[in-house]
Biopython code that builds the backbone (N, CA, C, O; Angstrom):
import numpy as np
from Bio.PDB.StructureBuilder import StructureBuilder

atoms = [
    (1, "UNK", "N", (44.336, 15.114, -236.840)),
    (1, "UNK", "CA", (44.107, 14.159, -235.785)),
    (1, "UNK", "C", (42.839, 13.374, -236.107)),
    (1, "UNK", "O", (41.787, 13.967, -236.342)),
    (2, "UNK", "N", (42.931, 12.057, -236.120)),
    (2, "UNK", "CA", (41.751, 11.254, -236.427)),
    (2, "UNK", "C", (41.035, 10.867, -235.131)),
    (2, "UNK", "O", (41.651, 10.625, -234.093)),
    (3, "UNK", "N", (39.742, 10.824, -235.240)),
    (3, "UNK", "CA", (38.923, 10.461, -234.081)),
    (3, "UNK", "C", (38.640, 8.964, -234.146)),
    (3, "UNK", "O", (38.196, 8.463, -235.179)),
    (4, "UNK", "N", (38.886, 8.268, -233.088)),
    (4, "UNK", "CA", (38.573, 6.854, -232.990)),
    (4, "UNK", "C", (37.204, 6.730, -232.344)),
    (4, "UNK", "O", (36.955, 7.284, -231.273)),
    (5, "UNK", "N", (36.327, 6.001, -233.004)),
    (5, "UNK", "CA", (34.995, 5.826, -232.448)),
    (5, "UNK", "C", (35.028, 4.688, -231.433)),
    (5, "UNK", "O", (35.538, 3.603, -231.712)),
    (6, "UNK", "N", (34.491, 4.949, -230.285)),
    (6, "UNK", "CA", (34.464, 3.949, -229.221)),
    (6, "UNK", "C", (33.045, 3.419, -229.104)),
    (6, "UNK", "O", (32.087, 4.188, -229.022)),
    (7, "UNK", "N", (32.921, 2.102, -229.096)),
    (7, "UNK", "CA", (31.620, 1.463, -228.946)),
    (7, "UNK", "C", (31.442, 1.061, -227.483)),
    (7, "UNK", "O", (32.159, 0.198, -226.976)),
    (8, "UNK", "N", (30.497, 1.684, -226.825)),
    (8, "UNK", "CA", (30.255, 1.415, -225.415)),
    (8, "UNK", "C", (29.262, 0.281, -225.205)),
    (8, "UNK", "O", (28.947, -0.044, -224.061)),
    (9, "UNK", "N", (28.761, -0.328, -226.268)),
    (9, "UNK", "CA", (27.788, -1.411, -226.152)),
    (9, "UNK", "C", (28.544, -2.729, -226.073)),
    (9, "UNK", "O", (29.084, -3.176, -227.085)),
    (10, "UNK", "N", (28.602, -3.367, -224.906)),
    (10, "UNK", "CA", (29.394, -4.590, -224.754)),
    (10, "UNK", "C", (28.925, -5.711, -225.686)),
    (10, "UNK", "O", (27.736, -5.842, -225.977)),
    (11, "UNK", "N", (29.875, -6.505, -226.140)),
    (11, "UNK", "CA", (29.579, -7.606, -227.062)),
    (11, "UNK", "C", (28.585, -8.601, -226.512)),
    (11, "UNK", "O", (27.736, -9.096, -227.254)),
    (12, "UNK", "N", (28.669, -8.913, -225.207)),
    (12, "UNK", "CA", (27.732, -9.883, -224.639)),
    (12, "UNK", "C", (26.297, -9.352, -224.637)),
    (12, "UNK", "O", (25.352, -10.137, -224.722)),
    (13, "UNK", "N", (26.123, -8.041, -224.543)),
    (13, "UNK", "CA", (24.783, -7.446, -224.602)),
    (13, "UNK", "C", (24.211, -7.564, -226.008)),
    (13, "UNK", "O", (23.028, -7.866, -226.168)),
    (14, "UNK", "N", (25.024, -7.333, -227.021)),
    (14, "UNK", "CA", (24.563, -7.483, -228.393)),
    (14, "UNK", "C", (24.193, -8.935, -228.676)),
    (14, "UNK", "O", (23.173, -9.208, -229.308)),
    (15, "UNK", "N", (25.007, -9.846, -228.216)),
    (15, "UNK", "CA", (24.735, -11.275, -228.421)),
    (15, "UNK", "C", (23.408, -11.667, -227.754)),
    (15, "UNK", "O", (22.603, -12.393, -228.338)),
    (16, "UNK", "N", (23.194, -11.188, -226.549)),
    (16, "UNK", "CA", (21.949, -11.477, -225.837)),
    (16, "UNK", "C", (20.755, -10.881, -226.566)),
    (16, "UNK", "O", (19.726, -11.539, -226.718)),
    (17, "UNK", "N", (20.885, -9.648, -227.014)),
    (17, "UNK", "CA", (19.795, -8.996, -227.756)),
    (17, "UNK", "C", (19.475, -9.781, -229.022)),
    (17, "UNK", "O", (18.305, -9.990, -229.342)),
    (18, "UNK", "N", (20.497, -10.215, -229.739)),
    (18, "UNK", "CA", (20.283, -11.000, -230.961)),
    (18, "UNK", "C", (19.585, -12.320, -230.651)),
    (18, "UNK", "O", (18.711, -12.745, -231.406)),
    (19, "UNK", "N", (19.957, -12.973, -229.554)),
    (19, "UNK", "CA", (19.308, -14.232, -229.157)),
    (19, "UNK", "C", (17.842, -14.010, -228.807)),
    (19, "UNK", "O", (16.982, -14.819, -229.157)),
    (20, "UNK", "N", (17.564, -12.911, -228.114)),
    (20, "UNK", "CA", (16.170, -12.601, -227.770)),
    (20, "UNK", "C", (15.357, -12.392, -229.040)),
    (20, "UNK", "O", (14.276, -12.963, -229.188)),
    (21, "UNK", "N", (15.871, -11.576, -229.956)),
    (21, "UNK", "CA", (15.154, -11.322, -231.213)),
    (21, "UNK", "C", (14.915, -12.615, -231.980)),
    (21, "UNK", "O", (13.834, -12.824, -232.531)),
    (22, "UNK", "N", (15.908, -13.470, -232.015)),
    (22, "UNK", "CA", (15.827, -14.723, -232.756)),
    (22, "UNK", "C", (14.787, -15.680, -232.163)),
    (22, "UNK", "O", (14.119, -16.401, -232.904)),
    (23, "UNK", "N", (14.648, -15.691, -230.837)),
    (23, "UNK", "CA", (13.770, -16.649, -230.172)),
    (23, "UNK", "C", (12.426, -16.067, -229.743)),
    (23, "UNK", "O", (11.609, -16.782, -229.162)),
    (24, "UNK", "N", (12.184, -14.809, -230.012)),
    (24, "UNK", "CA", (10.970, -14.153, -229.545)),
    (24, "UNK", "C", (9.697, -14.783, -230.092)),
    (24, "UNK", "O", (8.654, -14.738, -229.440)),
    (25, "UNK", "N", (9.773, -15.363, -231.269)),
    (25, "UNK", "CA", (8.576, -15.970, -231.849)),
    (25, "UNK", "C", (8.083, -17.167, -231.033)),
    (25, "UNK", "O", (6.930, -17.576, -231.172)),
    (26, "UNK", "N", (8.934, -17.724, -230.194)),
    (26, "UNK", "CA", (8.581, -18.873, -229.358)),
    (26, "UNK", "C", (8.000, -18.454, -228.009)),
    (26, "UNK", "O", (7.557, -19.302, -227.235)),
    (27, "UNK", "N", (8.002, -17.163, -227.726)),
    (27, "UNK", "CA", (7.637, -16.652, -226.412)),
    (27, "UNK", "C", (6.244, -16.041, -226.429)),
    (27, "UNK", "O", (5.896, -15.278, -227.330)),
    (28, "UNK", "N", (5.448, -16.390, -225.414)),
    (28, "UNK", "CA", (4.108, -15.815, -225.274)),
    (28, "UNK", "C", (4.076, -14.658, -224.277)),
    (28, "UNK", "O", (3.354, -13.682, -224.477)),
    (29, "UNK", "N", (4.856, -14.769, -223.208)),
    (29, "UNK", "CA", (4.857, -13.765, -222.149)),
    (29, "UNK", "C", (6.299, -13.376, -221.833)),
    (29, "UNK", "O", (7.158, -14.238, -221.648)),
    (30, "UNK", "N", (6.552, -12.073, -221.775)),
    (30, "UNK", "CA", (7.884, -11.562, -221.450)),
    (30, "UNK", "C", (7.867, -11.065, -220.006)),
    (30, "UNK", "O", (7.053, -10.219, -219.636)),
    (31, "UNK", "N", (8.784, -11.608, -219.192)),
    (31, "UNK", "CA", (8.957, -11.143, -217.818)),
    (31, "UNK", "C", (10.209, -10.279, -217.769)),
    (31, "UNK", "O", (11.296, -10.725, -218.136)),
    (32, "UNK", "N", (10.053, -9.066, -217.323)),
    (32, "UNK", "CA", (11.213, -8.193, -217.141)),
    (32, "UNK", "C", (11.366, -7.942, -215.646)),
    (32, "UNK", "O", (10.473, -7.389, -215.004)),
    (33, "UNK", "N", (12.487, -8.348, -215.110)),
    (33, "UNK", "CA", (12.733, -8.214, -213.677)),
    (33, "UNK", "C", (13.595, -6.975, -213.446)),
    (33, "UNK", "O", (14.698, -6.857, -213.980)),
    (34, "UNK", "N", (13.064, -6.053, -212.638)),
    (34, "UNK", "CA", (13.795, -4.837, -212.299)),
    (34, "UNK", "C", (13.934, -4.750, -210.782)),
    (34, "UNK", "O", (13.168, -5.368, -210.042)),
    (35, "UNK", "N", (14.897, -3.995, -210.338)),
    (35, "UNK", "CA", (15.106, -3.768, -208.916)),
    (35, "UNK", "C", (14.107, -2.700, -208.467)),
    (35, "UNK", "O", (14.119, -1.583, -208.984)),
    (36, "UNK", "N", (13.253, -3.036, -207.516)),
    (36, "UNK", "CA", (12.214, -2.108, -207.066)),
    (36, "UNK", "C", (12.785, -0.830, -206.468)),
    (36, "UNK", "O", (12.098, 0.189, -206.404)),
    (37, "UNK", "N", (14.037, -0.881, -206.031)),
    (37, "UNK", "CA", (14.660, 0.319, -205.446)),
    (37, "UNK", "C", (15.082, 1.312, -206.520)),
    (37, "UNK", "O", (15.112, 2.518, -206.276)),
    (38, "UNK", "N", (15.410, 0.807, -207.718)),
    (38, "UNK", "CA", (15.849, 1.661, -208.835)),
    (38, "UNK", "C", (15.211, 1.141, -210.138)),
    (38, "UNK", "O", (15.930, 0.710, -211.039)),
    (39, "UNK", "N", (13.895, 1.176, -210.244)),
    (39, "UNK", "CA", (13.213, 0.535, -211.367)),
    (39, "UNK", "C", (13.593, 1.048, -212.750)),
    (39, "UNK", "O", (13.722, 0.251, -213.679)),
    (40, "UNK", "N", (13.774, 2.336, -212.912)),
    (40, "UNK", "CA", (14.134, 2.844, -214.238)),
    (40, "UNK", "C", (15.588, 2.547, -214.580)),
    (40, "UNK", "O", (15.903, 2.191, -215.716)),
    (41, "UNK", "N", (16.461, 2.692, -213.612)),
    (41, "UNK", "CA", (17.886, 2.450, -213.854)),
    (41, "UNK", "C", (18.175, 0.987, -214.135)),
    (41, "UNK", "O", (19.113, 0.672, -214.868)),
    (42, "UNK", "N", (17.389, 0.092, -213.567)),
    (42, "UNK", "CA", (17.642, -1.334, -213.763)),
    (42, "UNK", "C", (16.835, -1.917, -214.919)),
    (42, "UNK", "O", (16.930, -3.113, -215.197)),
    (43, "UNK", "N", (16.054, -1.100, -215.583)),
    (43, "UNK", "CA", (15.229, -1.541, -216.710)),
    (43, "UNK", "C", (16.055, -1.527, -217.989)),
    (43, "UNK", "O", (16.779, -0.570, -218.264)),
    (44, "UNK", "N", (15.938, -2.599, -218.766)),
    (44, "UNK", "CA", (16.639, -2.679, -220.047)),
    (44, "UNK", "C", (15.862, -1.850, -221.073)),
    (44, "UNK", "O", (14.691, -2.134, -221.321)),
    (45, "UNK", "N", (16.481, -0.841, -221.668)),
    (45, "UNK", "CA", (15.759, 0.029, -222.601)),
    (45, "UNK", "C", (15.322, -0.677, -223.895)),
    (45, "UNK", "O", (14.458, -0.171, -224.611)),
    (46, "UNK", "N", (15.903, -1.821, -224.192)),
    (46, "UNK", "CA", (15.546, -2.541, -225.423)),
    (46, "UNK", "C", (14.325, -3.441, -225.281)),
    (46, "UNK", "O", (13.719, -3.822, -226.283)),
    (47, "UNK", "N", (13.960, -3.782, -224.059)),
    (47, "UNK", "CA", (12.888, -4.755, -223.856)),
    (47, "UNK", "C", (11.565, -4.271, -224.444)),
    (47, "UNK", "O", (10.848, -5.057, -225.064)),
    (48, "UNK", "N", (11.232, -3.014, -224.267)),
    (48, "UNK", "CA", (9.951, -2.503, -224.772)),
    (48, "UNK", "C", (9.834, -2.690, -226.281)),
    (48, "UNK", "O", (8.796, -3.138, -226.768)),
    (49, "UNK", "N", (10.873, -2.356, -227.018)),
    (49, "UNK", "CA", (10.787, -2.499, -228.475)),
    (49, "UNK", "C", (10.892, -3.966, -228.899)),
    (49, "UNK", "O", (10.259, -4.378, -229.871)),
    (50, "UNK", "N", (11.675, -4.740, -228.185)),
    (50, "UNK", "CA", (11.811, -6.161, -228.529)),
    (50, "UNK", "C", (10.535, -6.948, -228.253)),
    (50, "UNK", "O", (10.215, -7.895, -228.971)),
    (51, "UNK", "N", (9.815, -6.556, -227.216)),
    (51, "UNK", "CA", (8.648, -7.343, -226.810)),
    (51, "UNK", "C", (7.325, -6.781, -227.303)),
    (51, "UNK", "O", (6.264, -7.147, -226.798)),
    (52, "UNK", "N", (7.384, -5.895, -228.285)),
    (52, "UNK", "CA", (6.149, -5.372, -228.873)),
    (52, "UNK", "C", (5.267, -6.528, -229.319)),
    (52, "UNK", "O", (5.779, -7.527, -229.825)),
    (53, "UNK", "N", (3.982, -6.419, -229.148)),
    (53, "UNK", "CA", (3.007, -7.437, -229.545)),
    (53, "UNK", "C", (3.065, -8.699, -228.693)),
    (53, "UNK", "O", (2.488, -9.721, -229.067)),
    (54, "UNK", "N", (3.743, -8.646, -227.570)),
    (54, "UNK", "CA", (3.779, -9.756, -226.620)),
    (54, "UNK", "C", (3.170, -9.276, -225.314)),
    (54, "UNK", "O", (3.196, -8.083, -225.012)),
    (55, "UNK", "N", (2.630, -10.190, -224.552)),
    (55, "UNK", "CA", (2.165, -9.840, -223.213)),
    (55, "UNK", "C", (3.398, -9.636, -222.342)),
    (55, "UNK", "O", (4.355, -10.408, -222.411)),
    (56, "UNK", "N", (3.366, -8.585, -221.522)),
    (56, "UNK", "CA", (4.546, -8.218, -220.745)),
    (56, "UNK", "C", (4.209, -8.046, -219.268)),
    (56, "UNK", "O", (3.200, -7.442, -218.906)),
    (57, "UNK", "N", (5.077, -8.590, -218.434)),
    (57, "UNK", "CA", (4.954, -8.434, -216.987)),
    (57, "UNK", "C", (6.273, -7.860, -216.476)),
    (57, "UNK", "O", (7.349, -8.383, -216.765)),
    (58, "UNK", "N", (6.165, -6.783, -215.716)),
    (58, "UNK", "CA", (7.351, -6.260, -215.039)),
    (58, "UNK", "C", (7.293, -6.746, -213.591)),
    (58, "UNK", "O", (6.288, -6.577, -212.901)),
    (59, "UNK", "N", (8.385, -7.348, -213.155)),
    (59, "UNK", "CA", (8.510, -7.827, -211.785)),
    (59, "UNK", "C", (9.371, -6.833, -211.014)),
    (59, "UNK", "O", (10.542, -6.631, -211.335)),
    (60, "UNK", "N", (8.779, -6.218, -209.999)),
    (60, "UNK", "CA", (9.509, -5.301, -209.127)),
    (60, "UNK", "C", (10.125, -6.139, -208.012)),
    (60, "UNK", "O", (9.515, -6.326, -206.959)),
    (61, "UNK", "N", (11.331, -6.643, -208.247)),
    (61, "UNK", "CA", (12.006, -7.502, -207.280)),
    (61, "UNK", "C", (12.577, -6.659, -206.143)),
    (61, "UNK", "O", (12.808, -5.460, -206.301)),
    (62, "UNK", "N", (12.796, -7.286, -205.023)),
    (62, "UNK", "CA", (13.286, -6.622, -203.801)),
    (62, "UNK", "C", (12.264, -5.609, -203.293)),
    (62, "UNK", "O", (12.620, -4.589, -202.704)),
    (63, "UNK", "N", (10.996, -5.907, -203.530)),
    (63, "UNK", "CA", (9.938, -4.970, -203.142)),
    (63, "UNK", "C", (9.804, -4.845, -201.632)),
    (63, "UNK", "O", (9.207, -3.890, -201.135)),
    (64, "UNK", "N", (10.357, -5.806, -200.901)),
    (64, "UNK", "CA", (10.315, -5.724, -199.443)),
    (64, "UNK", "C", (11.225, -4.616, -198.911)),
    (64, "UNK", "O", (11.184, -4.292, -197.724)),
    (65, "UNK", "N", (12.038, -4.039, -199.783)),
    (65, "UNK", "CA", (12.950, -2.969, -199.386)),
    (65, "UNK", "C", (12.442, -1.581, -199.778)),
    (65, "UNK", "O", (13.155, -0.587, -199.641)),
    (66, "UNK", "N", (11.197, -1.525, -200.269)),
    (66, "UNK", "CA", (10.622, -0.277, -200.776)),
    (66, "UNK", "C", (9.246, -0.067, -200.143)),
    (66, "UNK", "O", (8.534, -1.031, -199.864)),
    (67, "UNK", "N", (8.877, 1.189, -199.919)),
    (67, "UNK", "CA", (7.568, 1.484, -199.324)),
    (67, "UNK", "C", (6.435, 1.117, -200.281)),
    (67, "UNK", "O", (6.610, 1.101, -201.499)),
    (68, "UNK", "N", (5.293, 0.830, -199.714)),
    (68, "UNK", "CA", (4.100, 0.491, -200.503)),
    (68, "UNK", "C", (3.733, 1.650, -201.433)),
    (68, "UNK", "O", (3.342, 1.419, -202.577)),
    (69, "UNK", "N", (3.852, 2.884, -200.961)),
    (69, "UNK", "CA", (3.540, 4.056, -201.784)),
    (69, "UNK", "C", (4.430, 4.117, -203.020)),
    (69, "UNK", "O", (3.964, 4.402, -204.123)),
    (70, "UNK", "N", (5.716, 3.845, -202.818)),
    (70, "UNK", "CA", (6.673, 3.889, -203.929)),
    (70, "UNK", "C", (6.351, 2.775, -204.940)),
    (70, "UNK", "O", (6.390, 2.996, -206.150)),
    (71, "UNK", "N", (6.039, 1.594, -204.434)),
    (71, "UNK", "CA", (5.684, 0.468, -205.320)),
    (71, "UNK", "C", (4.439, 0.801, -206.134)),
    (71, "UNK", "O", (4.395, 0.565, -207.342)),
    (72, "UNK", "N", (3.431, 1.349, -205.467)),
    (72, "UNK", "CA", (2.185, 1.703, -206.167)),
    (72, "UNK", "C", (2.444, 2.734, -207.257)),
    (72, "UNK", "O", (1.858, 2.662, -208.338)),
    (73, "UNK", "N", (3.320, 3.690, -206.975)),
    (73, "UNK", "CA", (3.672, 4.725, -207.960)),
    (73, "UNK", "C", (4.288, 4.078, -209.202)),
    (73, "UNK", "O", (3.917, 4.415, -210.327)),
    (74, "UNK", "N", (5.227, 3.151, -209.003)),
    (74, "UNK", "CA", (5.892, 2.513, -210.137)),
    (74, "UNK", "C", (4.968, 1.555, -210.879)),
    (74, "UNK", "O", (5.033, 1.452, -212.104)),
    (75, "UNK", "N", (4.125, 0.868, -210.159)),
    (75, "UNK", "CA", (3.164, -0.024, -210.829)),
    (75, "UNK", "C", (2.264, 0.785, -211.766)),
    (75, "UNK", "O", (2.032, 0.403, -212.913)),
    (76, "UNK", "N", (1.772, 1.893, -211.259)),
    (76, "UNK", "CA", (0.919, 2.776, -212.068)),
    (76, "UNK", "C", (1.692, 3.332, -213.264)),
    (76, "UNK", "O", (1.181, 3.338, -214.384)),
    (77, "UNK", "N", (2.913, 3.795, -213.032)),
    (77, "UNK", "CA", (3.742, 4.380, -214.091)),
    (77, "UNK", "C", (3.983, 3.380, -215.232)),
    (77, "UNK", "O", (3.777, 3.705, -216.401)),
    (78, "UNK", "N", (4.417, 2.173, -214.885)),
    (78, "UNK", "CA", (4.741, 1.190, -215.922)),
    (78, "UNK", "C", (3.509, 0.796, -216.741)),
    (78, "UNK", "O", (3.623, 0.543, -217.940)),
    (79, "UNK", "N", (2.353, 0.741, -216.116)),
    (79, "UNK", "CA", (1.133, 0.415, -216.867)),
    (79, "UNK", "C", (0.682, 1.598, -217.720)),
    (79, "UNK", "O", (0.299, 1.418, -218.876)),
    (80, "UNK", "N", (0.724, 2.795, -217.162)),
    (80, "UNK", "CA", (0.308, 3.987, -217.914)),
    (80, "UNK", "C", (1.220, 4.241, -219.110)),
    (80, "UNK", "O", (0.748, 4.698, -220.151)),
    (81, "UNK", "N", (2.494, 3.960, -218.986)),
    (81, "UNK", "CA", (3.450, 4.171, -220.074)),
    (81, "UNK", "C", (3.460, 2.991, -221.055)),
    (81, "UNK", "O", (4.251, 2.974, -221.999)),
    (82, "UNK", "N", (2.601, 2.028, -220.835)),
    (82, "UNK", "CA", (2.473, 0.836, -221.674)),
    (82, "UNK", "C", (3.773, 0.025, -221.738)),
    (82, "UNK", "O", (4.120, -0.532, -222.779)),
    (83, "UNK", "N", (4.474, -0.028, -220.617)),
    (83, "UNK", "CA", (5.658, -0.879, -220.513)),
    (83, "UNK", "C", (5.265, -2.295, -220.128)),
    (83, "UNK", "O", (6.035, -3.234, -220.331)),
    (84, "UNK", "N", (4.044, -2.456, -219.560)),
    (84, "UNK", "CA", (3.649, -3.773, -219.073)),
    (84, "UNK", "C", (2.135, -3.917, -219.062)),
    (84, "UNK", "O", (1.393, -2.946, -218.917)),
    (85, "UNK", "N", (1.704, -5.170, -219.221)),
    (85, "UNK", "CA", (0.285, -5.499, -219.069)),
    (85, "UNK", "C", (-0.041, -5.688, -217.587)),
    (85, "UNK", "O", (-1.138, -5.373, -217.128)),
    (86, "UNK", "N", (0.934, -6.207, -216.860)),
    (86, "UNK", "CA", (0.808, -6.404, -215.413)),
    (86, "UNK", "C", (2.136, -6.048, -214.758)),
    (86, "UNK", "O", (3.197, -6.177, -215.368)),
    (87, "UNK", "N", (2.064, -5.599, -213.513)),
    (87, "UNK", "CA", (3.262, -5.315, -212.725)),
    (87, "UNK", "C", (3.092, -6.026, -211.389)),
    (87, "UNK", "O", (2.082, -5.857, -210.706)),
    (88, "UNK", "N", (4.089, -6.820, -211.028)),
    (88, "UNK", "CA", (4.019, -7.607, -209.798)),
    (88, "UNK", "C", (5.183, -7.223, -208.894)),
    (88, "UNK", "O", (6.339, -7.198, -209.316)),
    (89, "UNK", "N", (4.856, -6.928, -207.654)),
    (89, "UNK", "CA", (5.895, -6.681, -206.666)),
    (89, "UNK", "C", (6.215, -8.011, -205.994)),
    (89, "UNK", "O", (5.309, -8.756, -205.619)),
    (90, "UNK", "N", (7.495, -8.306, -205.843)),
    (90, "UNK", "CA", (7.865, -9.562, -205.180)),
    (90, "UNK", "C", (9.280, -9.487, -204.640)),
    (90, "UNK", "O", (9.997, -8.507, -204.843)),
    (91, "UNK", "N", (9.659, -10.544, -203.949)),
    (91, "UNK", "CA", (11.029, -10.687, -203.464)),
    (91, "UNK", "C", (11.479, -12.104, -203.787)),
    (91, "UNK", "O", (10.954, -13.070, -203.233)),
    (92, "UNK", "N", (12.442, -12.225, -204.675)),
    (92, "UNK", "CA", (12.971, -13.542, -205.025)),
    (92, "UNK", "C", (13.689, -14.162, -203.830)),
    (92, "UNK", "O", (13.708, -15.383, -203.679)),
    (93, "UNK", "N", (14.270, -13.332, -202.993)),
    (93, "UNK", "CA", (15.023, -13.843, -201.843)),
    (93, "UNK", "C", (14.105, -14.484, -200.800)),
    (93, "UNK", "O", (14.413, -15.552, -200.271)),
    (94, "UNK", "N", (12.981, -13.832, -200.508)),
    (94, "UNK", "CA", (12.089, -14.346, -199.459)),
    (94, "UNK", "C", (10.936, -15.174, -200.019)),
    (94, "UNK", "O", (10.278, -15.905, -199.279)),
    (95, "UNK", "N", (10.691, -15.061, -201.316)),
    (95, "UNK", "CA", (9.560, -15.772, -201.916)),
    (95, "UNK", "C", (8.260, -14.989, -201.839)),
    (95, "UNK", "O", (7.211, -15.477, -202.260)),
    (96, "UNK", "N", (8.323, -13.787, -201.309)),
    (96, "UNK", "CA", (7.120, -12.951, -201.204)),
    (96, "UNK", "C", (6.497, -12.726, -202.578)),
    (96, "UNK", "O", (7.164, -12.276, -203.509)),
    (97, "UNK", "N", (5.222, -13.044, -202.689)),
    (97, "UNK", "CA", (4.384, -12.792, -203.873)),
    (97, "UNK", "C", (4.735, -13.640, -205.100)),
    (97, "UNK", "O", (4.335, -13.289, -206.210)),
    (98, "UNK", "N", (5.452, -14.713, -204.937)),
    (98, "UNK", "CA", (5.732, -15.584, -206.084)),
    (98, "UNK", "C", (4.424, -16.124, -206.655)),
    (98, "UNK", "O", (4.273, -16.226, -207.872)),
    (99, "UNK", "N", (3.487, -16.465, -205.786)),
    (99, "UNK", "CA", (2.178, -16.948, -206.240)),
    (99, "UNK", "C", (1.477, -15.878, -207.090)),
    (99, "UNK", "O", (0.820, -16.193, -208.082)),
    (100, "UNK", "N", (1.626, -14.627, -206.693)),
    (100, "UNK", "CA", (1.028, -13.514, -207.440)),
    (100, "UNK", "C", (1.630, -13.419, -208.849)),
    (100, "UNK", "O", (0.934, -13.076, -209.805)),
    (101, "UNK", "N", (2.916, -13.724, -208.967)),
    (101, "UNK", "CA", (3.560, -13.723, -210.281)),
    (101, "UNK", "C", (2.955, -14.811, -211.164)),
    (101, "UNK", "O", (2.661, -14.565, -212.334)),
    (102, "UNK", "N", (2.766, -16.012, -210.614)),
    (102, "UNK", "CA", (2.142, -17.092, -211.380)),
    (102, "UNK", "C", (0.720, -16.711, -211.810)),
    (102, "UNK", "O", (0.298, -17.019, -212.924)),
    (103, "UNK", "N", (-0.003, -16.046, -210.926)),
    (103, "UNK", "CA", (-1.366, -15.592, -211.255)),
    (103, "UNK", "C", (-1.338, -14.575, -212.386)),
    (103, "UNK", "O", (-2.189, -14.613, -213.275)),
    (104, "UNK", "N", (-0.372, -13.669, -212.361)),
    (104, "UNK", "CA", (-0.244, -12.654, -213.414)),
    (104, "UNK", "C", (0.086, -13.314, -214.752)),
    (104, "UNK", "O", (-0.441, -12.914, -215.791)),
    (105, "UNK", "N", (0.950, -14.316, -214.728)),
    (105, "UNK", "CA", (1.287, -15.041, -215.963)),
    (105, "UNK", "C", (0.045, -15.730, -216.516)),
    (105, "UNK", "O", (-0.217, -15.674, -217.717)),
    (106, "UNK", "N", (-0.713, -16.372, -215.649)),
    (106, "UNK", "CA", (-1.966, -17.019, -216.071)),
    (106, "UNK", "C", (-2.930, -15.997, -216.668)),
    (106, "UNK", "O", (-3.544, -16.241, -217.707)),
    (107, "UNK", "N", (-3.055, -14.853, -216.002)),
    (107, "UNK", "CA", (-3.981, -13.816, -216.448)),
    (107, "UNK", "C", (-3.628, -13.289, -217.834)),
    (107, "UNK", "O", (-4.494, -13.217, -218.706)),
    (108, "UNK", "N", (-2.361, -12.918, -218.048)),
    (108, "UNK", "CA", (-1.988, -12.327, -219.334)),
    (108, "UNK", "C", (-1.919, -13.361, -220.458)),
    (108, "UNK", "O", (-1.998, -12.999, -221.632)),
    (109, "UNK", "N", (-1.775, -14.635, -220.115)),
    (109, "UNK", "CA", (-1.688, -15.659, -221.168)),
    (109, "UNK", "C", (-3.010, -16.365, -221.417)),
    (109, "UNK", "O", (-3.081, -17.270, -222.248)),
    (110, "UNK", "N", (-4.051, -15.964, -220.712)),
    (110, "UNK", "CA", (-5.358, -16.615, -220.825)),
    (110, "UNK", "C", (-5.892, -16.598, -222.264)),
    (110, "UNK", "O", (-6.331, -17.627, -222.777)),
    (111, "UNK", "N", (-5.851, -15.446, -222.901)),
    (111, "UNK", "CA", (-6.362, -15.306, -224.260)),
    (111, "UNK", "C", (-5.608, -16.224, -225.229)),
    (111, "UNK", "O", (-6.219, -16.897, -226.060)),
    (112, "UNK", "N", (-4.287, -16.245, -225.114)),
    (112, "UNK", "CA", (-3.464, -17.094, -225.977)),
    (112, "UNK", "C", (-3.778, -18.577, -225.760)),
    (112, "UNK", "O", (-3.864, -19.339, -226.723)),
    (113, "UNK", "N", (-3.948, -18.981, -224.514)),
    (113, "UNK", "CA", (-4.274, -20.368, -224.198)),
    (113, "UNK", "C", (-5.615, -20.761, -224.816)),
    (113, "UNK", "O", (-5.761, -21.853, -225.367)),
    (114, "UNK", "N", (-6.589, -19.857, -224.716)),
    (114, "UNK", "CA", (-7.910, -20.137, -225.275)),
    (114, "UNK", "C", (-7.847, -20.314, -226.787)),
    (114, "UNK", "O", (-8.506, -21.194, -227.340)),
    (115, "UNK", "N", (-7.058, -19.482, -227.454)),
    (115, "UNK", "CA", (-6.894, -19.607, -228.909)),
    (115, "UNK", "C", (-6.258, -20.945, -229.279)),
    (115, "UNK", "O", (-6.680, -21.596, -230.234)),
    (116, "UNK", "N", (-5.253, -21.345, -228.527)),
    (116, "UNK", "CA", (-4.590, -22.624, -228.789)),
    (116, "UNK", "C", (-5.523, -23.803, -228.551)),
    (116, "UNK", "O", (-5.486, -24.783, -229.295)),
    (117, "UNK", "N", (-6.362, -23.716, -227.518)),
    (117, "UNK", "CA", (-7.305, -24.798, -227.233)),
    (117, "UNK", "C", (-8.367, -24.925, -228.308)),
    (117, "UNK", "O", (-8.834, -26.029, -228.589)),
    (118, "UNK", "N", (-8.757, -23.810, -228.913)),
    (118, "UNK", "CA", (-9.738, -23.852, -229.992)),
    (118, "UNK", "C", (-9.200, -24.534, -231.235)),
    (118, "UNK", "O", (-9.962, -25.103, -232.017)),
    (119, "UNK", "N", (-7.881, -24.480, -231.420)),
    (119, "UNK", "CA", (-7.245, -25.114, -232.592)),
    (119, "UNK", "C", (-7.203, -26.635, -232.453)),
    (119, "UNK", "O", (-7.092, -27.350, -233.449)),
    (120, "UNK", "N", (-7.292, -27.125, -231.221)),
    (120, "UNK", "CA", (-7.177, -28.578, -230.992)),
    (120, "UNK", "C", (-8.438, -29.286, -231.362)),
    (120, "UNK", "O", (-8.520, -30.508, -231.236)),
]
sb = StructureBuilder()
sb.init_structure("model")
sb.init_model(0)
sb.init_chain("A")
sb.init_seg("    ")
for serial, (resi, resn, name, xyz) in enumerate(atoms, 1):
    if name == "N":
        sb.init_residue(resn, " ", resi, " ")
    sb.init_atom(name, np.array(xyz, "f"), 0.0, 1.0, " ", f" {name:<3s}", serial, name[0])
structure = sb.get_structure()
């Protein structure tokens, strides 16, 4: 009896991963959006390895549906595990903390901007 190997990795996921790898050199800051209710389950396991050497922000979306204690726990976890330089809690639906996301992007890209300005 021969065993047929089944590939559980969908083709569209491979295509997306290949596009990210191909275009990563053009990116200064990587935003990874996860569901604040299930942050680990909604996190893409490839992002950490793909975004090495890039500034990274994890956005805990739907944070209005999670307790402050739970959000603080995940913010601390993602930074301690070196998954992100910054972690922002927000709600895309209500617009809560969108300004904070822009501030985080400015903060993590400050060094890169300064280097580019020195070249001019």
